[in-house]
C-alpha positions as CSV (number, residue, x, y, z in Angstrom):
1,M,98.8,130.2,99.9
2,I,99.2,126.5,98.9
3,Y,97.0,124.6,96.1
4,D,96.9,120.9,96.7
5,I,97.0,119.5,93.2
6,S,97.0,115.9,94.0
7,R,94.1,113.4,93.2
8,P,92.8,111.9,96.6
9,I,93.9,108.4,96.8
10,T,90.7,106.3,97.4
11,P,89.3,103.0,96.4
12,S,87.0,104.6,94.2
13,L,89.8,106.7,92.2
14,A,90.0,105.6,88.6
15,V,93.1,103.8,87.6
16,W,94.1,103.1,84.1
17,P,92.2,100.4,82.6
18,G,93.7,96.9,83.8
19,D,96.1,98.6,86.5
20,T,95.7,97.9,90.1
21,P,93.1,100.1,92.1
22,F,94.0,101.4,95.4
23,D,93.2,99.0,98.4
24,K,94.0,99.7,102.3
25,Q,93.9,96.9,105.1
26,F,94.7,97.1,108.5
27,A,97.5,95.2,109.8
28,M,97.4,96.4,113.1
29,R,94.1,98.3,114.4
30,M,93.6,100.0,118.2
31,A,90.0,99.0,117.6
32,D,91.3,95.3,118.2
33,S,93.4,96.3,121.1
34,D,96.6,96.8,119.3
35,S,99.0,99.9,120.2
36,V,98.8,101.4,117.1
37,N,96.9,101.6,113.8
38,V,99.1,100.4,110.9
39,T,97.8,99.8,107.4
40,T,98.9,97.8,104.3
41,L,98.7,99.7,100.9
42,T,98.3,98.2,97.3
43,M,98.1,100.3,94.5
44,S,99.9,101.3,91.1
45,S,103.1,103.1,91.1
46,H,101.0,105.2,88.6
47,M,98.2,106.0,90.7
48,G,96.7,109.3,90.8
49,T,99.0,112.4,90.5
50,H,102.5,110.7,89.8
51,V,105.8,110.9,88.1
52,D,106.8,108.7,85.1
53,A,110.5,107.3,85.4
54,P,112.2,107.1,81.9
55,Y,112.5,103.0,82.7
56,H,108.4,103.3,82.7
57,F,108.6,102.9,78.8
58,V,112.4,102.5,77.9
59,D,113.4,99.0,79.5
60,E,117.0,100.1,79.8
61,D,116.6,103.8,81.0
62,T,116.9,105.5,84.2
63,P,114.8,104.0,87.3
64,L,113.1,106.1,89.8
65,E,115.6,106.3,92.2
66,Q,117.9,107.9,90.1
67,V,115.8,110.5,88.8
68,A,116.8,114.0,89.2
69,L,114.6,115.7,91.7
70,E,115.1,119.3,90.6
71,P,112.7,119.4,87.8
72,F,109.9,118.6,90.5
73,I,110.8,121.6,92.7
74,G,110.6,125.2,91.6
75,P,108.9,127.8,89.4
76,A,106.0,126.3,87.2
77,T,103.4,128.1,85.1
78,V,99.8,126.9,85.0
79,V,98.1,127.3,81.6
80,T,94.7,126.4,80.6
81,V,94.1,124.9,77.2
82,S,90.6,125.2,75.6
83,K,91.4,121.9,73.5
84,E,89.4,118.8,74.6
85,A,91.6,116.0,73.3
86,G,94.0,115.5,70.8
87,P,97.8,116.3,70.5
88,L,98.8,119.6,71.8
89,T,101.3,121.8,69.4
90,P,103.3,125.2,69.9
91,A,100.3,127.0,68.1
92,D,98.0,126.3,71.3
93,F,100.2,128.5,73.3
94,S,100.8,131.4,71.2
95,E,100.3,133.9,73.7
96,L,102.7,132.5,76.2
97,D,106.0,134.5,77.0
98,W,108.1,131.1,76.7
99,S,111.3,133.1,78.4
100,K,109.6,132.9,81.5
101,I,108.5,129.1,81.7
102,E,110.8,126.4,83.3
103,R,107.9,123.9,84.1
104,L,104.6,123.8,82.0
105,L,101.5,122.4,84.0
106,I,98.5,122.0,81.5
107,H,95.1,122.6,82.8
108,S,92.4,121.0,80.7
109,S,88.9,119.7,81.0
110,A,90.4,116.5,82.6
111,S,90.6,118.3,85.9
112,N,86.6,118.8,85.7
113,K,85.8,115.1,85.0
114,P,84.7,112.8,87.8
115,L,87.5,111.1,89.9
116,D,85.8,107.8,89.7
117,K,85.6,107.6,85.9
118,F,88.7,107.1,83.8
119,T,89.2,109.8,81.2
120,T,89.8,108.4,77.8
121,N,89.7,111.6,75.7
122,Y,92.4,113.9,76.8
123,V,95.1,116.4,75.4
124,Y,98.5,115.4,75.2
125,P,102.0,116.9,73.9
126,S,102.7,116.3,70.3
127,P,106.4,115.5,69.5
128,E,106.6,119.1,67.9
129,L,105.6,120.5,71.2
130,A,108.2,118.7,73.1
131,N,111.0,120.1,70.8
132,W,109.5,123.5,71.1
133,L,109.6,123.3,74.9
134,A,113.4,121.9,75.1
135,D,114.3,124.8,72.7
136,H,112.6,127.3,75.2
137,G,114.3,125.8,78.1
138,V,111.4,124.0,80.0
139,I,112.4,121.0,82.0
140,L,109.1,119.4,83.2
141,F,105.9,118.8,81.2
142,G,102.9,118.2,83.9
143,T,99.2,117.5,83.0
144,D,95.9,116.8,84.5
145,A,95.6,114.1,81.7
146,P,96.3,110.4,82.7
147,S,99.1,110.3,80.1
148,V,101.2,112.2,77.9
149,D,100.2,110.0,74.9
150,D,96.7,109.2,73.1
151,M,95.2,106.4,75.4
152,N,95.6,103.7,72.3
153,S,99.0,104.7,71.5
154,K,101.6,101.9,71.6
155,G,104.7,103.7,70.3
156,L,104.3,106.4,73.2
157,P,105.7,109.2,70.7
158,G,104.8,111.8,73.5
159,H,106.7,110.2,76.0
160,H,109.6,109.5,74.0
161,A,109.9,112.7,72.7
162,L,109.9,114.5,76.1
163,R,112.5,111.9,77.3
164,R,114.7,112.8,74.1
165,N,114.6,116.5,75.1
166,G,115.3,115.8,78.9
167,I,112.0,117.0,80.1
168,D,110.4,115.0,82.9
169,I,106.8,113.8,83.2
170,L,104.3,114.8,85.7
171,E,100.6,113.3,85.5
172,G,97.3,113.1,86.8
173,L,97.2,116.6,88.3
174,L,94.1,118.2,89.6
175,L,94.3,121.8,88.6
176,D,90.4,122.6,89.1
177,G,90.3,125.8,91.0
178,V,93.8,126.9,90.3
179,P,94.2,130.3,88.5
180,D,96.6,130.5,85.6
181,G,100.0,131.9,86.5
182,T,103.4,130.9,88.1
183,Y,103.8,129.2,91.3
184,E,106.4,127.1,93.2
185,L,105.8,123.5,92.3
186,I,106.7,120.5,94.6
187,A,106.0,117.3,93.7
188,L,108.7,114.7,94.8
189,P,108.5,111.0,94.0
190,L,109.3,108.2,96.4
191,K,112.7,106.8,96.2
192,I,111.7,103.4,94.9
193,V,114.8,101.5,94.0
194,G,114.2,100.0,90.5
195,G,110.8,102.0,90.0
196,D,109.1,103.0,87.1
197,G,106.6,105.6,88.6
198,S,105.5,107.0,91.9
199,P,102.7,108.6,93.2
200,V,103.2,112.3,94.6
201,R,101.6,114.8,96.9
202,A,102.0,117.8,94.6
203,I,101.3,121.4,95.8
204,L,101.7,124.8,94.0
205,R,102.8,127.6,96.4
206,T,102.0,131.4,95.7
């Protein structure tokens, strides 16, 4: 069974305040007697469900085309958290068996919010949690929130703590209707040279 955990990309899909919304214009159109339909897409590199490259938040760090793909394919564990907003710590996952987790996907109330409204209050990993994840061999942190830091953060401690610990970032998941458990994740970014991020078609397979 496949769960599609990607946000649908439409002009109404909410983006980070000030970022570029999605737009699609026909370059060629069969209705206008062209032989094919071809569209030109305009959107943010962080549209909907997306991968953050380290270059997104560290100017001298790895751009998208150099990001390893292995973290975005493999076993992933979906965990629902009851906290509505604020930093997540190891205490929020006291029941987990960390020996079996390689990729952690956070299911929060953000998956239940309207897609056309930007979520301003959401959960994000504390540096303490990032250190804990690395100590237990986690290689990817995925979340249904729009960011791994508070919306008003300038220092981005969550992004930097995950990077220091070699943990890749997947944001904007849509986990409504996905039971907690372990699946196979496939969420490959586009090979954008010099890219800071990329939308993905993320799926979970039982």
